[in-house]
C-alpha positions in Angstrom: 15.0 117.1 -83.7 18.3 117.5 -85.6 21.4 116.5 -83.6 23.2 119.4 -81.8 25.6 120.8 -84.3 29.3 120.1 -83.7 30.8 122.9 -85.7 30.6 125.0 -88.8 30.0 123.3 -92.2 33.2 122.5 -94.2 34.3 124.1 -97.4 31.6 122.3 -99.4 28.6 124.6 -100.0 25.7 124.3 -97.5 23.4 123.4 -100.4 25.7 120.5 -101.4 25.9 119.2 -97.8 22.1 119.2 -97.6 21.6 117.7 -101.1 24.0 114.9 -100.4 22.7 114.2 -97.0 19.1 113.7 -98.2 20.3 111.8 -101.2 22.1 109.4 -99.0 19.6 109.1 -96.1 16.2 109.7 -97.7 14.6 106.5 -96.4 16.3 106.7 -93.0 14.9 110.2 -92.5 11.4 109.0 -93.0 11.9 106.3 -90.5 13.6 108.6 -87.9 11.0 111.4 -87.9 7.7 109.8 -88.6 6.4 112.7 -90.7 3.3 111.0 -91.8 1.9 110.9 -88.3 3.4 114.2 -87.1 2.1 116.3 -90.0 -1.4 114.9 -90.2 -3.2 117.4 -87.9 -1.4 120.3 -89.5 -2.5 119.2 -93.0 -6.0 118.7 -91.8 -6.1 122.2 -90.5 -4.5 123.7 -93.6 -6.9 121.9 -96.0 -10.1 123.0 -94.1 -10.4 126.5 -95.6 -9.0 125.6 -99.1 -11.4 125.3 -102.0 -11.3 122.0 -104.0 -8.6 122.1 -106.6 -6.6 124.8 -104.9 -2.9 125.2 -106.0 -0.5 124.3 -103.2 3.3 124.5 -103.2 5.3 122.1 -101.1 8.8 123.6 -100.6 11.3 121.1 -99.5 8.9 118.3 -100.4 11.3 115.5 -99.7 9.9 112.1 -100.8 6.4 113.5 -101.2 4.9 111.9 -98.1 2.8 113.0 -96.4 2.3 116.6 -97.6 2.1 116.2 -101.4 0.4 112.8 -101.1 -2.3 113.9 -98.7 -3.0 117.2 -100.4 -3.2 115.5 -103.8 -5.5 112.9 -102.5 -7.7 115.7 -101.2 -8.1 117.0 -104.7 -5.6 119.9 -104.7 -3.0 120.7 -107.4 0.3 120.2 -105.8 3.8 121.3 -106.9 6.7 120.0 -104.8 10.2 121.4 -104.9 13.4 119.8 -103.4 17.1 120.0 -104.2 17.7 116.3 -103.6 17.5 114.2 -106.8 16.8 111.1 -104.7 13.9 112.6 -102.9 12.4 114.0 -106.1 12.6 110.6 -107.7 10.9 109.0 -104.7 8.2 111.7 -104.7 7.4 111.2 -108.4 7.1 107.5 -107.8 4.9 107.7 -104.7 2.7 110.7 -105.7 2.2 110.5 -109.5 -0.6 113.0 -109.4 1.6 115.9 -108.3 4.2 117.9 -110.1 7.8 117.8 -108.8 10.7 120.1 -109.5 14.3 119.4 -108.6 15.7 122.8 -107.7 17.3 124.9 -105.0 14.3 126.8 -103.7 16.5 129.9 -103.0 17.6 130.2 -106.6 15.2 132.3 -108.8 16.9 131.0 -111.9 16.0 127.4 -110.9 12.5 128.0 -109.6 10.5 131.2 -110.1 6.7 130.8 -110.4 4.6 133.7 -111.3 3.3 136.0 -108.5 0.0 134.9 -107.2 0.4 131.3 -108.4 -0.6 129.5 -105.2 -3.4 129.4 -102.6 -1.1 127.8 -100.0 2.6 127.2 -99.4 3.9 124.5 -97.1 7.5 124.6 -96.0 8.2 122.1 -93.2 11.7 121.5 -91.9 13.2 122.9 -95.1 13.8 126.6 -94.3 16.1 125.5 -91.5 18.5 124.2 -94.1 18.7 127.6 -95.9 21.5 130.0 -95.0 20.0 132.4 -92.5 21.0 135.5 -94.5 18.8 134.2 -97.3 15.6 133.8 -95.2 14.2 137.3 -95.6 14.5 137.3 -99.4 13.0 133.8 -99.7 10.1 134.7 -97.4 9.4 137.7 -99.6 9.3 135.5 -102.7 7.0 133.1 -100.9 4.7 135.9 -100.1 4.7 137.1 -103.7 3.8 133.5 -104.9 0.7 133.5 -102.7 -2.7 134.8 -103.9 -4.5 137.3 -101.7 -5.8 135.4 -98.7 -3.3 132.6 -99.4 -1.8 130.6 -96.5 1.7 129.7 -95.4 2.4 126.8 -93.0 6.1 126.7 -92.1 8.6 125.6 -89.5 11.6 127.5 -88.4 14.1 127.3 -85.6 13.1 128.1 -82.0 16.6 129.2 -81.2 19.3 130.7 -83.4 21.7 128.1 -84.8 24.1 127.7 -87.7 26.3 124.5 -87.8 26.6 121.0 -89.0 26.7 117.4 -87.7 29.3 115.2 -89.4 27.3 112.0 -88.8 23.7 112.8 -89.4 21.3 110.2 -88.2 24.2 107.9 -87.7 24.4 107.5 -91.4 28.0 108.6 -92.0 27.2 111.8 -93.9 27.0 115.4 -92.7 24.0 117.7 -92.5 23.8 121.5 -92.1 21.4 123.9 -90.5 21.0 127.7 -90.3 18.2 129.7 -88.8 17.6 132.7 -86.4 15.4 132.4 -83.3 11.6 132.3 -83.6 11.1 136.0 -82.8 13.3 137.0 -85.7 11.5 134.6 -88.1 8.2 136.1 -86.9 9.5 139.6 -87.7 10.8 138.5 -91.1 7.4 136.9 -92.0 5.7 140.2 -91.1 8.2 142.2 -93.1 7.6 139.9 -96.1 3.9 141.0 -96.1 2.3 138.1 -94.2 0.0 138.2 -91.2 1.2 135.7 -88.6 -2.1 134.4 -87.3 -0.6 131.7 -85.0 2.8 130.7 -83.7 3.4 127.4 -81.9 6.3 125.6 -80.3 6.7 122.0 -81.5 8.7 120.0 -78.9 11.1 117.5 -80.3 13.5 115.6 -78.1 15.4 118.0 -75.9 14.4 121.0 -78.0 12.0 121.8 -80.7 11.0 124.1 -83.6 8.6 127.0 -84.2 5.5 126.4 -86.3 4.0 129.4 -88.0 0.6 129.8 -89.6 0.5 132.9 -91.7 -1.8 134.5 -94.3 -1.4 137.0 -97.1 -4.0 139.8 -96.7 -5.9 141.2 -99.6 -3.6 144.2 -99.6 -0.5 142.1 -99.4 -0.6 141.5 -95.6 0.3 143.9 -92.8 1.5 141.4 -90.2 -0.6 141.5 -87.0 2.2 139.8 -84.9 -0.2 137.7 -82.8 0.4 134.3 -81.3 -3.3 133.5 -80.9 -6.3 133.2 -83.2 -7.3 130.7 -85.9 -5.4 130.1 -89.1 
């Protein structure tokens, strides 16, 4: 879980704070959060209904492990996007079978795939670094990128929060977060045209995050709003 924010971000743009933080502490992040172990069951479930060779987008791909690595090893065509040059360099080295793009995922001028390009989108612990006001538009774009029946696996905040930590992971650099509460994220997913088929709480330290499994219906999705069911 990210440290409790100590105040608003400074005059540097949020994107630059996040970019510099991950550039500086890419390796330390992997060690601190154990993503390879944590994400495994989620990726197994995501892969189960996907046909061989499906196109998958990993938003906020970090260093490529485990999402891009595991999905590529399973035979899927993976595209990873991250705004950190250091993370993209690590991802290209560790997962040569995937394609990686260095870009701000909120900027259509930097990354704008055609509608219906992907069978699944994964966005784990990346949306929480995007300014909250930009979440609805980004979710609408994600929904457009999915093919009918395509799946979204994403994490958001459980509670509303916008702020920064000046000494992220004890590494001497700041980090920044912004997100609404889980109920608002649920509503925004539905408004974007996605059916939320399951919502979970992922405990982490003294708090946690919300994990959403969503799907784009054949008519663009109507949003059933449920917390149960299978993904």
